[in-house]
N, C-alpha and C positions, 0 to 999 in steps of 0.2 A: 504494500500500500504506500502511495506517495503523497496523498493529500489527506490532511487531518482537519476536522472541524473543531473549532474552539469557541468558547463563550467568555465574555468580559463583563465583570461586575463593576459598577461605577458609583461615585457620588453624583447626585443630581443637583448639587448646590450651584452649578454653573450651567453649561450648555448641554450636558448629558440628559438624555431622556429616559435612560434605564439600562437594560441588558442589551449588549451588542454581540454579534458573532463575527467570525472571520474564518478563513481557510488558510492553512499552512501548506505550501507546496514544497516538499522536501527535495524534489529533483531540481527545481529552479531556485530553491532556497530563498523563498520570498513569502511575505505575508500579503494575502489578497482578500478580496470579496468582503470587505467590512460592511456590516448590515445592522441596522437597528432592529432588534427582535421584538421587544415588548417595552411599553412604557411602564415604569415602576419607580417609586420614590426610594432612593438610596439602596439599591440592590448591591451592597458593597461586598458581600461574600456569597459564593455559589458552591454547590456540590452536586455531582452527577452520579447516579446509581451505576453499579457495576454492569448492569445489562443495557445501559444507555437509553432506558425508557423514561427516566424521570430526572428532572432538574429541580433543585430546591434553592431558594434564594432568601436571604434576610431582606426585610423591607420595612418601610415606614408608611403610615397612612394617617395624616392629620396628627392627632396627639397620641396615636397608638403605634406599636411596633410589633413585629412578629416574623413569620416565615410564610412564603408562598410556595406552592407546589405546582409544577408544570409537567405535562406529558410532552415528551419529545416525539413529534410526529415523524412519519416516514420521510418527509421532506426536510427533517431536522428543524422545522419550525416549532415554536413553543405554544402549547395550548394550556391555559390556566385551568387547573383542577380545583383549587381552592386556597384559602388563606387561613391562618390562625393568628389573630391579632388580640393584643391586650394593651391596656393603658400604660403609657410610659415609653421610654426610649427603645429603639430597635436593637436587636442583637448585632454582634459584630462577626459572628462565626456560625457556620452550620455544617453538619456532617451526617453521613448515612452509614448504616452498617452494611455488610456485604450482601445481605438478603433483602435489602430495601424494606425492612420491617420497622426499624426504629431510626429516629432522627434526633440529633442533639443540636442545641444552640448554646452559644455563650453570649452573655449580655454584660458588656463592659461597664455601662453606667449603673445598672441595677445590682451588679455583683452576684449574678445568678447564672445557673445553667438549667436548661429545660429539656425534658424528654418528651418526644412525640411518637405516636404510633401512625404508621403509614395506613392510609385509608383510600382505596381505589375510587370511592364515590366522591369524597370531598377533599382528597389530597392528604390531610394529616389532622390528627387530634392531639391536643395536649394531654399528657399523662401525669406528669409530676415535675416539681422543681426542687432544686437545692439552692439555699440562700447562704452565701458566704458571709463571714463576719471578720472584723479585724482591720488593721491598717499597717502602713509601713513607714520607713524612715524619711521618705521624700514627701515633704508637706504639700507640694504642688501636684504630685501624681499619685500619691499613695495615702490620701486622706481617708480612704475606705477600700473595700474589696473591689477589684476590677477584673472579672473573669474574661480572658481574652481568647481562650481556646477550650473547646470541649469536643472530644472524639472518643471513639471506641478503640480498645486495644486490638492488635491484629487478629487475635482469636475470638474477639467479640465478647469475652467474658466480663470485662470491666469497662467502665467509663472513666476517662481521665480529664481533669480540668487543670488549666494553667491560670494562676491568678497574679496579674501584674501588681495589684495593690497590696497583697499580703505576702509576696515572695514565696508562694507555695505551689507545689505540684501534688495534686491529690488524686487518689484512685478510689473509685466507688463501685460497689456491687449494686446492680439495678434489679429490683423485684417489684413487679406491678408498678405502683406509683411511688415507691420508696427508694431513696438514695441512702445507702449505708456505707459510711466511710470505711475503706479497707486499709489504706495507708496514706501517709503524707510525708513529703520531703520538703523541707524549707531551705531557703538559700540566704546568703548574707543580706542584711538590711540594705535596701536600695537597689537590689539587683534588677527587679522589674521583669520577670520572665514573661514571654509573649506567646511563642508558638513552639510546638514539639513535632518531631518527625521520627517515626520508628524505622529501624533498620529492616530491610526486606527479608533477611534470612539469618540474622545473628541476634543475640540477646542484648542489643544496644538501642538507645534512643538518643536524639540530639536536640537540645533546646536552644532557641535564640532568645536572648534577653534584650529588652528595649532600652532600659535605663543604663545598664552597665556595658552594653554593646559587646556581649560575650557569646560564644558558642560553648555550651556545656555538654560534655559527653557523659552519658549515664548508662549504667547496667540495668537491665530490666528483667526481673524475675517474674515470668509470665504466670507461673503456678500460683504465686501469692500476691501478684499485682503490686510488687514493690520495686521502687527505684533506688539506686545508690550512685553516689558520685564517682566518676572515673577521672575527669579532667576538666579544666576551664581554659579556654583560649580567647584571647582578645580578637574580636572580629575586625578591628581597625588597625591600620599601620601604627607602629610604635611611635612614630614622630608626628602623628596627626593630633592637633590640639583644638580643632574646631568642634562645633555642635553636630552630633550625629545620633540617630536612634536606630536600634536594630529592628528589622522587619520580618521578612520571610525566611524560612529555612526548608531545604529540600535535600533528598538523598537520591543519587543515581540508582537506577533499577538494578544494577549489578552490585550495589552495596559498597562501592569502592570510594565514593567521593561525596562530600557534603558541600552544599552551596548555601550562602547566607547573604542577604542584602542589607546594606547600610544606607539609611536615609540621612542625607547631610554630606557625608563623604561621597555619596552617590557611586557606590561600588558593589560588586559581587565579590565576596571573599570565598576562595576555593580551598578546600582542605582535603587531604587524603586520609582515609581510614586505615588504621592498622588492623587487619583481620583477626589477629590473635589477641589484641588487648582492647580494641575499640578506641584507642587514642587517636588524636588528630595531629596532622602536620600541615602547616600552612604552605600552600603552593603559590598563590598569587592573589592580587586584588585587580579587578577588571572594571574600568570605567563603564557606567551604564548608559552613557551618551545623552542622558536627560537628568531631570531633577526629581528626587524623592522616589526611589525605586520601592514602591509599596509591596509589589509582588513580582514573582517570576515563575515560569513553569518550563519544564522540559517536555518536549513533544513525545508521543508514544514510542517513537523509534529510538529515542535517547540520543540522537545526533545533533539536535538543535535546542536552543534555549531562548525563550522570549521574556523580555523584561518589561514590566509596566511601570513607567515613570509617572506618578500621580500629578505632580505640580506642573510639569512641562507638557502633560497630556499626550503621551506617545508610547508606542510599543516598538522596541528594537529587537532585531533578531541576531543571535550569536550562534556560531558553530561550536560544537563541543567535541573535543578529542576524547574518545572513550578510553584510550590507553593512558594518557597523561592527565586528563581532567581539565586541561586548559580550554579557555573560551576565546574565540576570535570573532570580532564584529563583522557582520555582513551588511551589504548595502541594501537593507530592507527595513522600512519604517511604516507604521500606521499611526495616523493622528486620531486619538480617541480622548474625549474630554474626561478628565478626572478618573483614570482607570485605577482600580483597587485590587482586582482579583482576576486571574486567568485559570480556566479549566478546559481541558480537552475531553471530547468523547473518548472512551476507552477503546483501545485497539482490540 
């Protein structure tokens, strides 16, 4: 396969109207066919089911926030199945289990995570919430809990939340509408953990922190749902003294490389994983060619990487060397207002 369909989540505070789609041509190595798919307020994060039949998006509607469920039609157009909205701020993250039965969201402003059940008639139904409590050392960003990530462990047995406001990584057992805490790992005050990525075939996970700009290597005990610290790595060059915030983190499908984006320094940090220890070694920092790389994604073939620069409103394409992990810019760009998230249909 040489052409892959992708979707872009955006902020609609400017010129964006909602969710966009594009096509990546891996032979010509270019981004093409940008199209406005649906009008939706602040669809900042998306998730696509493994069978490519459903897309879920966070959303805002007036004074309410929640999640929208779409069917992906044969033409790859999106058809709204339903929404689940509640009073207050919208979530910042949404995820799906492998069977498309359960959906999670993370709500930064409310300090909560919510569990939904997939419903073929109305899209999804809220099942139950967990409310975080506490604060952190940074008075501007950690005055209370700020859940920035909620997803399932690879085997689906547990739910995991990352709380920027309380410097905590928490594992939960889910039973009906109840969230039961299984374990918790806390980080140094002011770390501000943001996102987590599980290794595809080894007992490791890697966390990107927003406030301390670190990539943290973790061991993951899947049986007990417990994390333990392996290593911390600065995601910024040692001589950088400007303002920057950690953003997205991804692992190559072969489990050999970690990529992390720095907003402010405007770079992708590339690390190699030691397969025996899980530790990281820095390879390079690559300029994202735009401002504020909120997200990036590797295409299903693993040979290309697309960066979404939020403030400059553009997507740039990079070639990825699968042997060395290095990224090289290609002459392909899409202009998209306030891009926040990129997701591909699964190969």
